[in-house]
ZAZA-282132 format. One line per field, with one value per residue: residue number from 1; x, y, z of N, C-alpha, C in turn; residue in one letter. Coordinates in nm, 3 decimals. Example, Ala and Ser with C-alpha at 12.3 -4.5 7.8 and 13.67 -1.06 7.14 Angstrom:
resi	c(1  2)
nX	c(1.319  1.285)
nY	c(-0.569  -0.225)
nZ	c(0.780  0.708)
caX	c(1.230  1.367)
caY	c(-0.450  -0.106)
caZ	c(0.780  0.714)
cX	c(1.320  1.290)
cY	c(-0.330  0.003)
cZ	c(0.780  0.787)
resn	c(A  S)
END
This chain:
resi	c(1  2  3  4  5  6  7  8  9  10  11  12  13  14  15  16  17  18  19  20  21  22  23  24  25  26  27  28  29  30  31  32  33  34  35  36  37  38  39  40  41  42  43  44  45  46  47  48  49  50  51  52  53  54  55  56  57  58  59  60  61  62  63  64  65  66  67  68  69  70  71  72  73  74  75  76  77  78  79  80  81  82  83  84  85  86  87  88  89  90  91  92  93  94  95  96  97  98  99  100  101  102  103  104  105  106  107  108  109  110  111  112  113  114  115  116  117  118  119  120  121  122  123  124  125  126  127  128  129  130  131  132  133  134  135  136  137  138  139  140  141  142  143  144  145  146  147  148  149  150  151  152  153  154  155  156  157  158  159  160  161  162  163  164  165  166  167  168  169  170  171  172  173  174  175  176  177  178  179  180  181  182  183  184  185  186  187  188  189  190  191  192  193  194  195  196  197  198  199  200  201  202  203  204  205  206  207  208  209  210  211  212  213  214  215  216  217  218  219  220  221  222  223  224  225  226  227  228  229  230  231  232  233  234  235  236  237  238  239  240  241  242  243  244  245  246  247  248  249  250  251  252  253  254  255  256  257  258  259  260  261  262  263  264  265  266  267  268  269  270  271  272  273  274  275  276  277  278  279  280  281  282  283  284  285  286  287  288  289)
nX	c(-1.076  -1.050  -0.918  -1.004  -1.287  -1.381  -1.439  -1.624  -1.908  -1.926  -2.019  -2.249  -2.368  -2.460  -2.642  -2.823  -2.660  -2.560  -2.421  -2.303  -1.972  -1.691  -1.504  -1.258  -1.001  -0.775  -0.874  -1.033  -1.343  -1.562  -1.871  -1.949  -1.722  -1.558  -1.601  -1.599  -1.319  -1.261  -1.368  -1.263  -0.942  -0.607  -0.468  -0.760  -0.860  -0.945  -0.726  -0.812  -0.951  -0.731  -0.572  -0.695  -0.625  -0.422  -0.208  -0.106  -0.144  -0.080  0.085  0.248  0.194  0.069  0.141  0.174  0.265  0.529  0.668  0.629  0.831  1.090  1.094  1.173  1.406  1.595  1.617  1.806  1.680  1.697  1.925  1.828  1.820  1.600  1.359  1.072  0.964  0.978  0.858  0.668  0.692  0.390  0.307  0.439  0.422  0.121  0.181  0.356  0.189  0.016  0.085  0.176  -0.068  -0.183  -0.039  0.231  0.537  0.739  1.039  1.104  1.360  1.595  1.382  1.229  1.297  1.123  0.930  0.767  0.822  0.596  0.411  0.381  0.341  0.063  -0.083  -0.088  -0.230  -0.500  -0.631  -0.906  -1.007  -0.884  -0.552  -0.496  -0.732  -1.025  -1.091  -0.930  -0.720  -0.766  -0.637  -0.373  -0.275  -0.196  0.022  0.315  0.636  0.822  0.836  0.650  0.584  0.450  0.226  0.238  0.251  -0.072  -0.189  -0.161  -0.239  -0.527  -0.568  -0.713  -0.519  -0.403  -0.363  -0.183  0.068  0.085  0.153  0.403  0.541  0.568  0.702  0.942  1.043  1.043  1.233  1.442  1.517  1.553  1.781  1.964  1.980  2.180  2.273  2.026  1.832  1.624  1.512  1.313  1.136  1.082  1.037  0.803  0.625  0.564  0.441  0.204  -0.042  -0.098  -0.125  -0.295  -0.678  -0.760  -1.066  -1.359  -1.560  -1.378  -1.233  -1.005  -0.810  -0.847  -0.729  -0.501  -0.412  -0.451  -0.238  -0.028  -0.100  -0.063  0.153  0.303  0.285  0.324  0.588  0.657  0.589  0.767  0.997  0.977  1.054  1.162  1.112  1.135  0.984  0.733  0.672  0.673  0.447  0.213  0.163  0.163  -0.123  -0.242  -0.280  -0.344  -0.638  -0.724  -0.740  -0.920  -1.152  -1.187  -1.294  -1.125  -0.983  -0.950  -0.726  -0.574  -0.577  -0.506  -0.265  -0.211  -0.181  0.108  0.475  0.624  0.856  0.800  0.613  0.741  0.887  0.682  0.553  0.775  0.795  0.595  0.561  0.769  0.723  0.467  0.582  0.696  0.535  0.418  0.586  0.643  0.407  0.371  0.538  0.669  0.573)
nY	c(-3.342  -2.974  -2.765  -2.505  -2.604  -2.747  -2.520  -2.371  -2.587  -2.627  -2.381  -2.368  -2.589  -2.459  -2.262  -2.056  -2.024  -1.745  -1.554  -1.529  -1.522  -1.766  -2.018  -2.202  -2.419  -2.260  -1.983  -1.774  -1.595  -1.393  -1.532  -1.304  -1.214  -1.458  -1.523  -1.283  -1.311  -1.537  -1.498  -1.347  -1.305  -1.251  -1.042  -0.888  -0.795  -0.648  -0.465  -0.541  -0.672  -0.905  -0.906  -1.031  -1.337  -1.600  -1.577  -1.328  -1.253  -1.036  -0.867  -0.618  -0.567  -0.645  -1.059  -1.129  -0.835  -0.855  -1.091  -1.053  -0.742  -0.936  -1.132  -0.992  -0.886  -1.044  -1.194  -1.041  -0.763  -0.512  -0.398  -0.414  -0.296  -0.085  -0.172  -0.228  -0.156  -0.329  -0.527  -0.837  -1.155  -1.303  -1.602  -1.681  -1.499  -1.559  -1.831  -1.755  -1.643  -1.759  -1.943  -1.819  -1.724  -1.893  -1.937  -2.038  -1.907  -1.933  -1.867  -1.904  -2.099  -1.922  -1.728  -1.421  -1.067  -0.922  -1.017  -1.037  -0.798  -0.679  -0.803  -0.689  -0.424  -0.491  -0.591  -0.345  -0.141  -0.359  -0.338  -0.380  -0.176  0.129  0.262  0.528  0.686  0.784  0.998  1.219  1.263  1.494  1.632  1.536  1.610  1.871  1.865  2.031  2.066  2.237  2.264  2.019  1.866  1.898  1.858  1.641  1.460  1.473  1.442  1.131  1.091  1.068  0.825  0.457  0.245  -0.014  0.090  0.350  0.150  -0.052  0.196  0.383  0.110  0.067  0.253  0.329  0.109  0.150  0.473  0.313  0.176  0.360  0.488  0.298  0.362  0.495  0.267  0.151  0.297  0.388  0.619  0.875  0.993  0.831  0.621  0.758  0.809  0.504  0.407  0.594  0.564  0.299  0.390  0.541  0.640  0.640  0.880  0.774  0.797  1.079  1.280  1.365  1.629  1.642  1.369  1.414  1.650  1.530  1.322  1.418  1.513  1.392  1.225  1.393  1.423  1.155  1.078  1.353  1.173  0.931  1.062  1.129  0.969  0.887  1.059  1.283  1.408  1.465  1.137  1.189  1.414  1.255  1.084  1.199  1.366  1.150  1.056  1.271  1.268  1.040  1.144  1.297  1.186  1.036  0.943  1.168  1.314  1.740  1.802  1.571  1.570  1.816  1.762  1.578  1.732  1.852  1.847  1.569  1.582  1.688  1.564  1.392  1.488  1.579  1.371  1.257  1.434  1.429  1.161  1.163  1.346  1.302  1.011  1.133  1.204  1.031  0.865  1.068  1.024  0.805  0.828  0.836  1.034)
nZ	c(-0.029  -0.109  0.051  -0.001  -0.089  0.098  0.260  0.131  0.197  0.431  0.449  0.254  0.378  0.670  0.574  0.721  0.964  0.773  0.764  1.030  1.191  1.130  1.272  1.101  1.000  1.035  0.978  0.994  0.903  0.769  0.575  0.361  0.408  0.269  0.035  -0.141  -0.154  -0.230  -0.511  -0.643  -0.825  -0.741  -0.863  -0.913  -0.698  -0.332  -0.187  0.083  0.078  -0.019  0.292  0.445  0.372  0.502  0.460  0.452  0.685  1.003  0.851  0.675  0.419  0.080  0.052  -0.228  -0.269  -0.164  -0.271  -0.572  -0.575  -0.429  -0.627  -0.868  -0.837  -0.758  -0.992  -1.149  -1.246  -1.126  -1.198  -1.516  -1.882  -1.940  -1.762  -1.639  -1.852  -2.108  -2.343  -2.174  -2.270  -2.316  -2.349  -2.127  -1.910  -1.871  -1.763  -1.519  -1.363  -1.282  -1.133  -0.921  -0.842  -0.740  -0.446  -0.474  -0.484  -0.578  -0.761  -1.091  -1.317  -1.540  -1.527  -1.632  -1.625  -1.667  -1.699  -1.386  -1.297  -1.508  -1.421  -1.194  -1.264  -1.330  -1.085  -0.959  -1.120  -1.127  -0.892  -0.744  -0.599  -0.614  -0.568  -0.464  -0.384  -0.559  -0.485  -0.429  -0.617  -0.739  -0.606  -0.601  -0.800  -0.790  -0.662  -0.648  -0.765  -0.578  -0.172  -0.199  0.019  0.298  0.226  0.060  0.263  0.354  0.170  0.192  0.468  0.455  0.319  0.337  0.564  0.435  0.268  0.248  0.367  0.094  -0.047  -0.007  0.052  -0.245  -0.395  -0.232  -0.348  -0.622  -0.630  -0.559  -0.764  -0.961  -0.881  -0.928  -1.252  -1.434  -1.477  -1.563  -1.692  -1.649  -1.484  -1.268  -1.437  -1.605  -1.456  -1.346  -1.583  -1.678  -1.482  -1.317  -1.495  -1.382  -1.116  -1.112  -1.142  -1.461  -1.541  -1.732  -2.036  -2.117  -2.338  -2.598  -2.540  -2.246  -2.174  -2.212  -2.076  -1.813  -1.794  -1.837  -1.603  -1.395  -1.402  -1.303  -1.095  -0.951  -1.066  -0.826  -0.634  -0.620  -0.601  -0.333  -0.219  0.080  0.196  0.486  0.614  0.473  0.523  0.819  0.896  0.733  0.958  1.143  1.110  1.077  1.366  1.487  1.340  1.427  1.732  1.732  1.642  1.868  2.186  2.400  2.618  2.592  2.648  2.588  2.311  2.200  2.260  2.022  1.824  1.847  1.753  1.711  1.782  2.002  2.134  2.253  2.393  2.639  2.702  2.857  2.999  3.178  3.262  3.456  3.630  3.747  3.857  4.066  4.201  4.302  4.440  4.645  4.741  4.908  5.109  5.436  5.670)
caX	c(-1.098  -0.903  -0.867  -1.145  -1.397  -1.435  -1.467  -1.762  -1.914  -1.951  -2.079  -2.342  -2.463  -2.526  -2.714  -2.971  -2.541  -2.483  -2.369  -2.235  -1.830  -1.657  -1.332  -1.259  -0.917  -0.728  -0.959  -1.154  -1.328  -1.746  -1.915  -1.890  -1.521  -1.440  -1.696  -1.577  -1.174  -1.318  -1.444  -1.181  -0.804  -0.505  -0.482  -0.829  -0.954  -0.906  -0.620  -0.863  -0.966  -0.580  -0.486  -0.766  -0.587  -0.369  -0.096  -0.156  -0.207  0.047  0.149  0.192  0.171  0.025  0.284  0.231  0.359  0.702  0.736  0.684  0.977  1.218  1.143  1.242  1.534  1.679  1.645  1.858  1.593  1.737  2.025  1.773  1.749  1.396  1.307  0.896  0.944  1.067  0.677  0.673  0.634  0.254  0.304  0.536  0.377  0.030  0.238  0.380  0.078  -0.098  0.123  0.179  -0.223  -0.240  0.022  0.327  0.588  0.932  1.133  1.129  1.530  1.589  1.255  1.291  1.246  1.015  0.759  0.756  0.788  0.474  0.261  0.383  0.158  -0.098  -0.165  -0.190  -0.334  -0.626  -0.726  -1.063  -0.976  -0.718  -0.456  -0.503  -0.913  -1.043  -1.116  -0.756  -0.653  -0.768  -0.528  -0.292  -0.252  -0.182  0.122  0.472  0.808  0.873  0.733  0.510  0.596  0.397  0.099  0.112  0.207  -0.133  -0.270  -0.141  -0.311  -0.663  -0.587  -0.689  -0.429  -0.353  -0.346  -0.060  0.131  0.165  0.217  0.514  0.620  0.603  0.738  1.041  1.133  1.054  1.325  1.586  1.545  1.556  1.879  2.033  1.890  2.286  2.267  1.841  1.752  1.437  1.529  1.221  1.052  1.062  0.944  0.644  0.541  0.542  0.315  0.138  -0.182  -0.150  -0.244  -0.437  -0.761  -0.836  -1.226  -1.465  -1.592  -1.314  -1.207  -0.808  -0.802  -0.869  -0.649  -0.386  -0.382  -0.456  -0.171  0.057  -0.036  -0.086  0.250  0.435  0.243  0.436  0.723  0.722  0.626  0.884  1.123  0.984  1.031  1.235  1.162  1.050  0.857  0.607  0.634  0.559  0.368  0.120  0.202  0.098  -0.231  -0.315  -0.225  -0.471  -0.777  -0.779  -0.765  -1.059  -1.303  -1.219  -1.342  -1.009  -1.001  -0.887  -0.603  -0.463  -0.637  -0.394  -0.065  -0.194  -0.078  0.229  0.538  0.674  0.946  0.792  0.529  0.781  0.895  0.598  0.492  0.886  0.854  0.450  0.614  0.875  0.619  0.360  0.697  0.789  0.424  0.435  0.718  0.559  0.216  0.412  0.692  0.574  0.615)
caY	c(-3.215  -2.894  -2.638  -2.417  -2.643  -2.769  -2.423  -2.322  -2.664  -2.602  -2.272  -2.441  -2.695  -2.380  -2.132  -2.001  -1.916  -1.729  -1.384  -1.497  -1.540  -1.949  -2.016  -2.323  -2.454  -2.197  -1.911  -1.621  -1.494  -1.380  -1.570  -1.277  -1.199  -1.587  -1.537  -1.253  -1.361  -1.651  -1.504  -1.225  -1.327  -1.236  -0.914  -0.814  -0.797  -0.502  -0.458  -0.531  -0.840  -0.915  -0.852  -1.131  -1.419  -1.624  -1.574  -1.185  -1.221  -0.970  -0.868  -0.457  -0.518  -0.866  -1.140  -1.058  -0.771  -0.835  -1.160  -0.952  -0.714  -1.035  -1.168  -0.827  -0.832  -1.172  -1.186  -0.888  -0.618  -0.385  -0.346  -0.394  -0.192  -0.036  -0.243  -0.191  -0.051  -0.370  -0.624  -0.934  -1.247  -1.294  -1.709  -1.725  -1.427  -1.631  -1.918  -1.671  -1.545  -1.888  -2.004  -1.745  -1.705  -2.015  -1.975  -2.019  -1.769  -1.997  -1.809  -1.995  -2.066  -1.876  -1.576  -1.330  -0.977  -0.832  -1.050  -1.037  -0.653  -0.680  -0.841  -0.585  -0.313  -0.505  -0.577  -0.224  -0.120  -0.455  -0.328  -0.322  0.000  0.228  0.273  0.648  0.648  0.898  1.149  1.228  1.265  1.611  1.726  1.441  1.644  1.995  1.883  2.128  2.057  2.278  2.278  1.923  1.699  1.889  1.844  1.499  1.396  1.493  1.343  0.970  1.025  1.027  0.732  0.370  0.249  -0.100  0.138  0.388  0.115  -0.071  0.312  0.343  0.030  0.098  0.413  0.361  0.054  0.239  0.517  0.217  0.131  0.509  0.478  0.231  0.448  0.496  0.094  0.054  0.382  0.453  0.712  0.867  1.066  0.725  0.499  0.796  0.761  0.389  0.369  0.671  0.516  0.233  0.428  0.600  0.526  0.751  0.848  0.703  0.990  1.215  1.343  1.365  1.710  1.534  1.243  1.484  1.706  1.392  1.167  1.480  1.550  1.232  1.209  1.496  1.342  1.032  1.127  1.352  1.098  0.833  1.151  1.164  0.844  0.864  1.207  1.245  1.556  1.356  1.070  1.277  1.485  1.211  1.017  1.308  1.411  1.002  1.094  1.404  1.238  0.898  1.135  1.364  1.031  0.922  1.000  1.224  1.553  1.855  1.814  1.493  1.602  1.940  1.729  1.501  1.841  1.868  1.809  1.422  1.509  1.767  1.502  1.248  1.526  1.609  1.240  1.187  1.487  1.388  1.036  1.190  1.459  1.109  0.944  1.184  1.180  0.886  0.915  1.185  1.037  0.707  0.959  0.819  1.159)
caZ	c(-0.094  -0.084  0.221  0.002  -0.140  0.217  0.372  0.067  0.190  0.524  0.395  0.241  0.513  0.752  0.589  0.898  0.970  0.692  0.850  1.115  1.153  1.186  1.239  1.076  0.943  1.078  0.887  1.120  0.779  0.747  0.458  0.251  0.317  0.197  -0.110  -0.189  -0.196  -0.377  -0.677  -0.740  -0.870  -0.671  -0.901  -0.871  -0.502  -0.300  -0.084  0.233  0.115  0.034  0.363  0.492  0.346  0.606  0.423  0.490  0.839  0.968  0.750  0.646  0.292  0.085  0.040  -0.278  -0.367  -0.134  -0.375  -0.750  -0.583  -0.432  -0.805  -0.975  -0.740  -0.813  -1.183  -1.170  -1.284  -1.101  -1.378  -1.622  -1.965  -1.939  -1.685  -1.609  -1.980  -2.167  -2.303  -2.126  -2.373  -2.327  -2.221  -1.975  -1.824  -1.785  -1.657  -1.414  -1.298  -1.249  -1.073  -0.766  -0.782  -0.655  -0.392  -0.543  -0.527  -0.634  -0.870  -1.159  -1.355  -1.628  -1.548  -1.731  -1.525  -1.724  -1.633  -1.250  -1.365  -1.536  -1.273  -1.048  -1.290  -1.363  -0.988  -0.881  -1.217  -1.162  -0.785  -0.761  -0.514  -0.694  -0.451  -0.488  -0.349  -0.694  -0.401  -0.344  -0.747  -0.840  -0.458  -0.630  -0.956  -0.751  -0.611  -0.738  -0.693  -0.438  -0.100  -0.187  0.083  0.419  0.136  -0.015  0.409  0.388  0.157  0.234  0.549  0.436  0.237  0.474  0.608  0.437  0.122  0.280  0.334  -0.007  -0.187  0.033  -0.019  -0.339  -0.388  -0.158  -0.422  -0.747  -0.607  -0.583  -0.904  -1.024  -0.835  -1.076  -1.376  -1.495  -1.600  -1.676  -1.778  -1.567  -1.391  -1.199  -1.508  -1.676  -1.336  -1.373  -1.705  -1.706  -1.312  -1.380  -1.526  -1.292  -0.984  -1.093  -1.292  -1.570  -1.587  -1.861  -2.146  -2.142  -2.449  -2.558  -2.467  -2.117  -2.170  -2.208  -1.976  -1.714  -1.824  -1.826  -1.430  -1.277  -1.439  -1.291  -0.978  -0.987  -1.078  -0.704  -0.569  -0.631  -0.527  -0.239  -0.132  0.169  0.261  0.678  0.656  0.379  0.646  0.959  0.865  0.746  1.064  1.208  1.051  1.124  1.501  1.518  1.359  1.562  1.924  1.729  1.690  1.965  2.352  2.481  2.695  2.527  2.682  2.469  2.136  2.201  2.245  1.918  1.728  1.891  1.696  1.761  1.938  2.115  2.218  2.307  2.572  2.664  2.782  2.945  3.162  3.271  3.318  3.559  3.737  3.771  3.940  4.180  4.334  4.341  4.605  4.760  4.831  4.976  5.215  5.512  5.740)
cX	c(-1.006  -0.954  -1.055  -1.275  -1.411  -1.500  -1.628  -1.876  -1.942  -2.016  -2.213  -2.416  -2.418  -2.500  -2.741  -2.776  -2.474  -2.441  -2.233  -2.051  -1.778  -1.498  -1.292  -1.091  -0.820  -0.781  -1.013  -1.207  -1.518  -1.685  -1.871  -1.764  -1.452  -1.550  -1.637  -1.366  -1.193  -1.259  -1.337  -1.032  -0.685  -0.469  -0.590  -0.913  -0.940  -0.837  -0.676  -0.867  -0.893  -0.566  -0.597  -0.699  -0.520  -0.264  -0.040  -0.192  -0.076  0.142  0.130  0.091  0.084  0.243  0.309  0.361  0.495  0.724  0.772  0.839  1.111  1.176  1.229  1.400  1.632  1.686  1.682  1.793  1.605  1.807  2.024  1.821  1.633  1.360  1.099  0.850  0.909  0.878  0.730  0.625  0.531  0.229  0.370  0.513  0.245  0.089  0.245  0.260  -0.018  -0.034  0.180  0.047  -0.222  -0.100  0.173  0.433  0.766  0.925  1.187  1.308  1.502  1.430  1.337  1.255  1.183  0.848  0.696  0.745  0.621  0.339  0.292  0.324  0.050  -0.109  -0.200  -0.275  -0.484  -0.698  -0.828  -1.109  -0.935  -0.649  -0.494  -0.675  -0.904  -1.067  -1.011  -0.700  -0.639  -0.598  -0.345  -0.192  -0.174  -0.061  0.187  0.552  0.869  0.731  0.682  0.497  0.541  0.265  0.106  0.111  0.059  -0.285  -0.303  -0.230  -0.463  -0.678  -0.573  -0.513  -0.273  -0.281  -0.209  0.050  0.207  0.219  0.345  0.659  0.713  0.721  0.878  1.087  1.160  1.210  1.463  1.620  1.531  1.752  2.060  2.029  2.043  2.269  2.130  1.807  1.596  1.486  1.360  1.123  0.977  0.971  0.797  0.594  0.460  0.399  0.173  -0.027  -0.172  -0.187  -0.303  -0.539  -0.840  -1.004  -1.285  -1.499  -1.440  -1.222  -1.033  -0.764  -0.764  -0.759  -0.502  -0.316  -0.350  -0.346  -0.065  0.061  -0.037  0.118  0.347  0.354  0.347  0.572  0.795  0.699  0.698  1.006  1.087  0.999  1.031  1.243  1.083  1.014  0.733  0.564  0.539  0.498  0.229  0.132  0.052  -0.119  -0.305  -0.327  -0.339  -0.616  -0.788  -0.810  -0.886  -1.197  -1.254  -1.240  -1.216  -1.084  -0.916  -0.754  -0.509  -0.505  -0.541  -0.264  -0.089  -0.161  0.023  0.312  0.569  0.809  0.899  0.678  0.619  0.789  0.853  0.552  0.626  0.878  0.670  0.484  0.677  0.800  0.541  0.428  0.744  0.656  0.418  0.482  0.655  0.468  0.255  0.541  0.572  0.634  0.601)
cY	c(-3.098  -2.804  -2.514  -2.447  -2.708  -2.659  -2.407  -2.497  -2.656  -2.506  -2.299  -2.518  -2.603  -2.275  -2.019  -1.930  -1.818  -1.573  -1.406  -1.552  -1.711  -1.902  -2.190  -2.331  -2.348  -2.036  -1.807  -1.480  -1.513  -1.479  -1.454  -1.179  -1.300  -1.580  -1.416  -1.220  -1.497  -1.614  -1.364  -1.339  -1.249  -1.101  -0.830  -0.816  -0.671  -0.557  -0.508  -0.655  -0.892  -0.997  -1.020  -1.279  -1.475  -1.600  -1.391  -1.121  -1.154  -0.922  -0.640  -0.464  -0.645  -0.966  -1.082  -0.987  -0.793  -0.926  -1.137  -0.918  -0.765  -1.074  -1.094  -0.872  -0.976  -1.203  -1.113  -0.789  -0.511  -0.338  -0.328  -0.350  -0.205  -0.137  -0.189  -0.155  -0.142  -0.534  -0.737  -1.056  -1.318  -1.508  -1.739  -1.630  -1.485  -1.747  -1.860  -1.676  -1.648  -1.902  -1.923  -1.699  -1.776  -2.055  -1.961  -1.966  -1.803  -1.935  -1.918  -1.984  -1.986  -1.783  -1.468  -1.198  -0.941  -0.928  -0.999  -0.819  -0.582  -0.673  -0.784  -0.459  -0.330  -0.553  -0.459  -0.176  -0.202  -0.422  -0.270  -0.206  0.067  0.267  0.416  0.664  0.792  1.033  1.244  1.344  1.420  1.715  1.620  1.526  1.793  2.017  1.956  2.008  2.057  2.257  2.195  1.872  1.736  1.803  1.630  1.424  1.398  1.433  1.199  1.015  1.009  0.896  0.607  0.349  0.128  -0.038  0.228  0.315  0.022  0.076  0.375  0.212  -0.001  0.165  0.376  0.231  0.086  0.398  0.454  0.210  0.217  0.526  0.392  0.229  0.469  0.338  0.060  0.182  0.445  0.490  0.746  0.890  0.940  0.618  0.610  0.749  0.651  0.389  0.446  0.646  0.331  0.277  0.540  0.595  0.648  0.772  0.820  0.868  1.115  1.188  1.295  1.464  1.652  1.411  1.353  1.512  1.618  1.337  1.275  1.545  1.429  1.206  1.245  1.426  1.268  1.053  1.246  1.265  0.963  0.907  1.157  1.081  0.847  1.017  1.197  1.335  1.454  1.200  1.093  1.314  1.389  1.126  1.085  1.377  1.255  1.039  1.156  1.310  1.164  1.025  1.209  1.310  0.980  1.025  1.009  1.341  1.584  1.863  1.703  1.544  1.748  1.867  1.655  1.575  1.872  1.855  1.632  1.395  1.611  1.658  1.412  1.390  1.565  1.487  1.228  1.326  1.458  1.250  1.103  1.250  1.271  1.041  1.002  1.197  1.144  0.857  0.928  1.073  0.869  0.722  0.873  0.974  1.100)
cZ	c(-0.089  0.014  0.141  -0.011  0.040  0.324  0.332  0.165  0.295  0.569  0.359  0.321  0.636  0.652  0.635  0.926  0.891  0.710  0.959  1.086  1.234  1.198  1.261  0.963  0.973  1.035  1.030  0.964  0.768  0.605  0.352  0.256  0.205  0.028  -0.237  -0.254  -0.302  -0.567  -0.735  -0.745  -0.740  -0.694  -0.956  -0.749  -0.456  -0.191  0.038  0.221  0.141  0.185  0.484  0.497  0.453  0.584  0.418  0.598  0.945  0.968  0.768  0.508  0.209  0.020  -0.113  -0.368  -0.348  -0.277  -0.497  -0.684  -0.571  -0.596  -0.884  -0.923  -0.806  -0.949  -1.261  -1.262  -1.232  -1.209  -1.483  -1.730  -1.968  -1.886  -1.647  -1.784  -2.119  -2.184  -2.246  -2.215  -2.234  -2.243  -2.086  -1.862  -1.781  -1.697  -1.499  -1.306  -1.242  -1.117  -0.975  -0.752  -0.680  -0.518  -0.401  -0.584  -0.518  -0.768  -0.988  -1.270  -1.486  -1.622  -1.632  -1.630  -1.531  -1.740  -1.490  -1.253  -1.416  -1.460  -1.151  -1.122  -1.259  -1.203  -0.909  -0.958  -1.181  -0.985  -0.836  -0.710  -0.544  -0.562  -0.398  -0.463  -0.509  -0.624  -0.413  -0.509  -0.763  -0.717  -0.547  -0.731  -0.959  -0.723  -0.667  -0.686  -0.607  -0.320  -0.117  -0.037  0.201  0.316  0.109  0.110  0.428  0.344  0.191  0.312  0.551  0.395  0.339  0.477  0.552  0.273  0.174  0.304  0.260  -0.096  -0.097  0.032  -0.178  -0.446  -0.338  -0.293  -0.600  -0.706  -0.601  -0.680  -0.927  -1.001  -0.938  -1.239  -1.496  -1.601  -1.668  -1.694  -1.734  -1.499  -1.339  -1.293  -1.591  -1.585  -1.403  -1.470  -1.695  -1.572  -1.294  -1.409  -1.489  -1.167  -0.975  -1.213  -1.342  -1.601  -1.694  -1.904  -2.082  -2.278  -2.457  -2.559  -2.261  -2.129  -2.163  -2.125  -1.808  -1.723  -1.767  -1.582  -1.352  -1.354  -1.381  -1.130  -0.883  -0.965  -0.851  -0.622  -0.524  -0.599  -0.372  -0.118  0.004  0.259  0.375  0.630  0.587  0.538  0.805  0.920  0.850  0.858  1.214  1.204  1.106  1.267  1.606  1.487  1.439  1.672  1.861  1.684  1.748  2.100  2.433  2.505  2.594  2.500  2.613  2.395  2.116  2.193  2.102  1.820  1.718  1.714  1.691  1.832  2.050  2.212  2.316  2.475  2.652  2.760  2.877  3.057  3.237  3.337  3.492  3.674  3.830  3.877  4.051  4.258  4.368  4.433  4.660  4.843  4.921  5.123  5.290  5.614  5.923)
resn	c(M  S  Q  S  E  L  I  L  D  F  F  N  K  S  T  E  K  A  E  S  T  F  E  M  I  G  L  L  L  T  V  S  Q  F  R  E  I  E  D  R  T  A  F  E  S  T  L  D  G  L  M  Q  L  P  E  N  R  N  R  D  V  P  L  L  L  E  E  L  I  H  A  I  R  T  T  E  G  M  S  S  Q  G  I  F  R  I  P  A  G  H  D  N  L  K  R  Y  K  T  Q  I  S  S  G  D  Y  S  V  P  K  N  L  S  C  D  I  P  A  A  L  L  K  E  F  I  R  T  L  A  E  P  L  I  P  A  T  L  V  Q  A  C  H  G  L  K  S  V  D  H  S  A  K  L  G  A  I  L  A  Q  I  P  E  V  N  R  N  V  Y  F  C  L  M  R  F  L  R  E  V  A  T  N  S  E  T  N  S  M  N  T  S  N  L  A  I  V  F  A  P  N  I  F  K  I  P  D  N  F  T  Q  N  D  F  S  R  W  T  R  A  S  T  S  A  V  E  I  M  I  D  S  A  N  D  E  I  V  S  L  T  C  Q  R  R  V  N  E  W  K  F  M  N  S  N  T  T  P  R  E  K  R  L  A  T  V  Q  C  D  D  L  L  T  L  I  C  A  S  A  L  R  Y  Q  N  I  L  L  I  S  Q  H  K  F)
END
């Protein structure tokens, strides 16, 4: 029996403990978590569900994402004309998708870069929960090309941590692709056109006018996101907001909450100064008069 069959057989024979947590064959999953993963392919799961897989332990993003990016690099996709726009052959696409869904991430000989490129888009598009939650789409659509860094950082601070890690991994990779636009013809504008409908879920019952406005706003937002992939103001603002919320939602003193609102460099200075003062107090207390 396979590992999955062994685990399912064990769970089926232990119905009285169906909501308990088991550790078996190196896995630590609840029954509901295991069945959620089993019922979905690697391309239709939640990011939280994917991160429960053994291969993703101690990782910031799913191994699948990293391996698709690696496959694009290995097959010279970074310099390939029209990467992400050229459609992939259906049979080869299906074959490679089946292979990596089984956990085999090896890159077949003569694999076209358009196949892992297509699967990267599909991976983002078919997430059971979108990379950017629907509640934040309007805020993203409101981003402007000028003075957007702090606003984007504040938006990213509101999405789940694994989503944020995947976001930065994806955007930094797309930014790198765009730096090769002289050879691949895929600048940030073209990449945004391709990835916008994969990142933002289109609401149901849209009219043609609604769809056109949505497409323009989504494309503009993704273009800003790609251009800002290495913007330190975005990442620092995001981290600062995350720290603030962690402090505000924990049992911290008013002083600790105030510290959470200062800038990173100022915070580091204050921590070092406090440590020095504590060290001096400790030395004085130990001195024998």
